[in-house]
C-alpha positions in Angstrom: 116.0 72.0 58.8 114.6 69.4 56.6 110.8 68.1 57.1 107.7 66.9 55.3 104.0 67.7 56.4 100.7 67.9 55.3 99.4 70.9 52.7 96.4 71.1 54.8 98.2 71.2 58.2 100.8 73.9 57.0 97.7 76.0 55.2 95.4 75.7 58.3 98.7 76.7 60.8 99.8 79.7 58.3 96.1 80.9 58.9 96.2 80.5 62.6 99.1 82.5 63.1 98.4 84.6 60.3 96.1 87.3 62.1 99.3 88.5 64.1 100.9 89.2 61.5 101.9 93.0 61.4 100.4 94.6 58.3 102.3 98.2 58.2 105.3 98.0 60.5 108.7 99.9 60.8 110.3 96.3 61.4 110.0 94.4 58.7 110.7 91.0 60.0 107.0 91.4 62.1 105.7 90.6 58.5 107.4 87.2 58.5 106.0 84.1 60.1 108.7 82.1 62.1 109.1 78.5 61.6 111.0 76.4 63.7 111.3 72.5 64.6 110.1 71.9 68.1 110.2 68.8 69.8 108.9 66.5 66.6 106.5 69.1 65.3 106.5 72.2 63.4 106.1 75.4 65.4 104.5 78.5 63.6 104.8 82.1 65.4 103.7 85.4 64.3 103.4 88.8 66.3 102.8 92.2 65.9 104.6 93.4 68.9 101.3 93.9 70.9 100.2 90.1 70.3 101.9 86.8 69.3 100.2 83.5 68.2 102.2 80.2 68.1 100.7 77.1 66.4 102.0 73.9 66.4 101.4 71.1 63.5 102.4 67.6 62.9 105.5 66.9 60.7 108.0 64.5 59.9 111.2 66.1 60.8 114.7 64.9 59.3 116.7 67.8 60.5 116.1 70.3 62.9 116.4 74.1 62.0 114.7 77.9 62.0 113.9 80.4 59.6 111.5 83.1 59.2 110.1 84.3 55.8 107.4 86.8 54.4 103.9 85.4 55.8 101.8 86.6 53.5 103.7 84.9 50.4 104.3 81.6 52.0 100.5 81.8 52.8 99.4 82.4 49.5 101.9 79.7 47.9 100.9 76.8 50.1 97.3 77.8 50.3 97.4 77.4 46.3 99.1 73.8 46.3 97.2 70.3 46.1 96.3 68.4 49.3 99.4 66.5 49.4 102.7 66.0 51.0 105.2 69.1 51.0 109.1 68.7 51.3 110.6 71.6 52.9 114.2 72.0 52.9 116.2 75.2 54.5 119.6 76.4 53.0 121.2 77.3 56.6 124.0 79.7 54.5 121.5 81.6 52.5 118.3 81.4 54.5 116.4 80.1 51.5 113.2 78.0 52.1 112.5 75.7 49.4 109.3 74.0 49.2 108.3 71.0 46.8 104.4 69.6 46.9 103.2 67.3 43.9 104.7 68.8 40.5 105.2 72.4 42.3 108.3 74.1 43.6 109.2 77.6 45.0 112.1 78.9 46.8 111.7 81.8 49.2 114.2 84.2 50.7 114.0 84.2 54.3 116.1 85.8 57.3 117.8 84.6 60.2 115.4 82.9 62.7 117.6 84.8 65.7 116.0 88.4 64.1 112.9 87.4 64.9 111.3 89.7 68.0 111.5 87.5 71.2 108.0 86.3 72.5 107.9 86.8 76.1 107.3 84.0 78.6 104.3 83.9 80.8 105.3 80.8 82.8 105.3 81.7 86.4 102.4 84.1 86.9 98.8 83.3 88.1 97.1 80.6 86.5 93.3 79.3 85.7 91.4 77.2 83.7 88.6 78.7 82.0 85.7 76.4 79.9 86.3 77.0 76.3 82.4 77.7 75.8 81.7 80.2 79.0 84.9 82.1 77.6 83.5 81.6 73.9 80.1 83.0 75.2 81.3 86.0 77.4 83.5 87.2 74.5 80.8 87.3 71.8 78.8 89.3 74.4 81.5 92.1 75.5 83.8 92.6 72.6 82.0 94.4 70.3 81.2 96.9 72.9 84.8 98.1 73.4 85.7 101.4 71.7 87.6 101.1 68.5 89.1 105.1 68.5 92.5 105.2 70.3 91.7 108.4 72.2 90.9 106.3 75.6 93.3 103.3 75.4 91.5 101.4 78.0 88.1 101.5 76.9 89.5 99.8 73.6 90.0 96.9 75.9 87.7 94.7 77.9 88.1 94.7 81.8 88.4 91.3 82.9 88.3 90.5 86.6 89.3 87.1 88.2 87.6 87.0 92.0 87.5 83.9 93.6 85.5 81.3 91.8 83.8 84.2 89.2 85.4 85.7 85.9 83.6 89.1 85.1 84.4 90.6 81.9 82.9 94.3 81.1 83.4 96.6 78.0 82.2 100.2 77.5 82.9 102.8 74.7 81.3 105.8 76.3 77.8 105.3 74.7 77.2 101.5 75.8 78.3 98.9 78.4 78.4 95.3 78.3 79.0 93.1 81.4 79.0 89.4 81.4 79.9 87.2 84.5 80.3 83.4 85.0 81.4 80.8 87.2 85.2 79.5 86.7 85.5 75.9 87.3 88.6 76.6 89.8 88.9 78.9 92.7 91.6 82.1 91.7 93.6 82.4 94.6 94.0 86.0 94.2 91.6 89.1 93.0 92.9 90.1 89.7 91.9 92.9 87.5 93.2 93.4 83.8 92.8 95.0 81.1 92.8 92.7 77.6 92.8 94.3 74.0 89.4 93.3 72.6 91.1 92.7 69.8 93.2 89.7 71.4 89.6 88.5 73.0 88.2 88.5 69.0 91.4 86.4 68.0 91.3 83.7 70.7 87.8 83.7 70.0 88.6 82.4 66.3 91.2 80.2 68.1 88.9 78.3 69.8 86.1 78.1 67.2 85.6 74.2 67.4 87.4 73.6 71.1 85.7 71.6 74.0 89.1 71.3 76.1 89.4 74.2 78.9 91.6 76.7 77.9 94.8 77.3 80.4 95.4 81.4 81.0 98.1 82.8 82.9 99.1 86.3 83.5 102.4 87.3 84.3 103.6 88.4 87.6 103.9 92.1 86.8 100.4 91.9 85.1 102.1 93.2 81.6 101.1 90.3 79.9 98.6 87.3 79.4 98.8 84.0 77.8 96.0 81.8 76.3 96.8 78.1 75.6 94.2 76.2 73.4 94.6 72.7 71.8 97.6 73.5 69.3 97.9 77.1 69.8 99.3 79.9 72.2 98.0 83.4 71.9 100.3 85.7 74.1 99.2 89.7 74.3 100.1 92.8 76.1 97.6 93.9 78.8 96.6 97.6 78.3 97.8 99.7 81.4 95.3 102.3 83.1 92.5 102.3 85.0 88.8 101.4 83.9 86.0 103.1 85.0 83.8 102.1 87.5 81.3 100.6 85.4 79.1 99.4 87.9 77.8 102.8 88.8 77.1 103.2 85.2 73.9 100.4 85.9 70.6 102.0 86.7 69.4 100.2 90.1 66.2 101.2 89.6 63.3 101.6 86.7 59.6 102.8 86.1 59.0 100.9 83.1 60.0 97.2 82.1 58.9 95.5 79.0 59.6 92.0 78.0 59.4 90.9 74.1 60.8 88.2 71.7 64.5 89.0 70.9 63.8 87.9 66.9 60.9 90.5 66.8 62.6 93.2 68.2 65.7 92.6 66.7 63.5 92.7 63.1 61.5 95.8 63.7 64.7 97.5 64.8 66.4 96.5 61.7 63.5 97.4 59.4 63.5 101.1 61.2 67.3 101.5 61.1 66.7 101.6 57.1 65.0 104.9 57.5 67.4 106.0 60.5 70.1 106.0 57.7 69.7 109.8 57.1 68.5 110.5 60.3 71.8 109.9 62.6 70.3 106.4 63.1 68.0 107.4 65.7 64.9 104.7 66.3 62.2 105.7 68.7 60.7 103.6 70.9 57.3 103.8 72.5 56.0 101.4 75.1 52.5 101.3 75.9 51.2 99.1 78.6 48.6 96.5 78.2 44.8 96.9 78.9 41.4 95.3 79.0 41.6 95.1 75.3 44.6 93.6 74.5 48.6 93.2 75.7 50.8 95.5 75.9 53.2 97.2 72.7 56.5 98.2 71.9 56.4 100.2 68.7 59.6 101.1 66.9 59.7 103.9 64.4 62.2 106.1 62.4 62.0 109.1 60.2 64.1 111.3 58.0 63.1 114.7 56.6 64.2 113.2 53.3 63.3 110.0 52.6 60.1 109.5 54.7 59.5 107.4 57.7 58.1 104.0 59.1 56.7 102.5 62.0 56.6 98.8 63.5 54.7 97.3 66.3 55.3 94.1 68.4 53.6 92.6 71.5 55.3 93.1 74.7 54.7 92.5 78.5 54.8 95.8 80.1 55.2 96.3 83.6 54.9 100.1 85.1 54.0 103.4 82.8 53.8 104.3 79.6 57.5 105.3 78.3 59.5 107.1 75.5 63.2 106.4 74.8 65.4 106.7 71.6 68.5 104.7 70.9 70.9 104.7 68.0 69.8 101.6 66.1 73.3 100.2 65.6 73.7 99.6 69.3 70.2 98.1 69.9 70.9 95.8 66.7 74.8 94.8 68.1 73.4 93.6 71.4 70.3 91.8 70.2 72.4 90.3 67.8 74.3 88.3 70.2 71.4 87.3 72.6 70.9 83.6 72.3 67.5 83.2 74.8 64.3 83.8 73.2 62.9 86.5 75.2 64.6 90.0 76.4 63.9 92.6 78.8 64.4 96.1 78.8 64.3 98.5 81.9 63.9 102.6 81.6 63.6 105.3 83.7 63.0 108.2 81.5 64.1 109.5 77.8 67.2 110.7 79.5 68.4 108.1 81.0 70.3 104.6 80.4 68.4 101.6 79.0 68.9 98.0 80.4 68.8 95.2 78.2 69.1 91.4 80.0 68.2 88.3 78.5 65.1 86.7 80.1 66.1 83.4 82.2 70.1 84.8 82.3 71.3 86.6 85.2 75.2 86.5 83.5 74.4 89.3 81.2 73.7 93.1 81.5 74.1 95.5 79.0 73.8 99.6 79.1 72.7 101.5 76.2 72.7 105.5 76.4 69.6 107.3 75.1 69.8 109.8 72.0 68.1 112.9 73.1 65.4 113.6 70.4 62.4 116.1 69.6 58.8 114.0 70.7 
């Protein structure tokens, strides 16, 4: 292999695939990155056996070839180089990669590319296209609510359902539920439901950061892997096997109190209360008071700790229904309010022991359910 490429492009490519490199692995080669020439471009590949990222960058190729080298070493060296051309040469006998850029040179010992884990092909399955902006927004609204503990593997993923011309994504961790639906530009022929690891979707969101073109989504025939194809990269991931809970049953269909508030005000008041909630199990108390002839309704957010003290904050609100009290974990409230882009949010409650439902005003695509905390009022 003999080629020339720009330091800027190689650095960007290595950072793109770097998130799929295994950090701790019993298979040392998964800490490597694969470099291979591919139809006049340089292809970079990394995998941790659960997820693989492939990226292509422009290169002037003199000789074809491939090799794997330690990802961290190569990435750190390339990032330290000046923004100039890099000449790359591979010794096929010793699998040593030589790099030269300006007045810097390095030789990195690699391994035979044939030892690199094969990346599964996902070309024959069911395919559709999704607008990058819609997919990016959906991931932001649901991925954070997935479980991080592995005790129930299905909850570490996002239930993704392709049905007709609609895509629905849902995640839950046992304490909250996030559901986001949006239309597809193309009708999906078969109704299909899969569970995609939340980490995979977070990485996809990073890959799509500046993309405007649609993203191709391909599910293999056995529903074991999914492929996302962006402008200059591909992400292939194992799917989580199992049955996702019937989350529709968890969404309350009625309420006794409905409150509409400004998102920024609600978020600020909750963050302020969370300072005092740290030593009180993270609990913030919400009291909803209907309006009267004297003034508008209000939402009171408070927190208290026996050791450090307490605080109370009030914001104006439009209240429908009865006065209500409910307590939540401050982190869950902050998480959902931080991803809502609309200026107003509606919260619906039934009783202090029933889940609270949060939706952005003027947007019926998103529903978020938070389980209450049980407190002495």
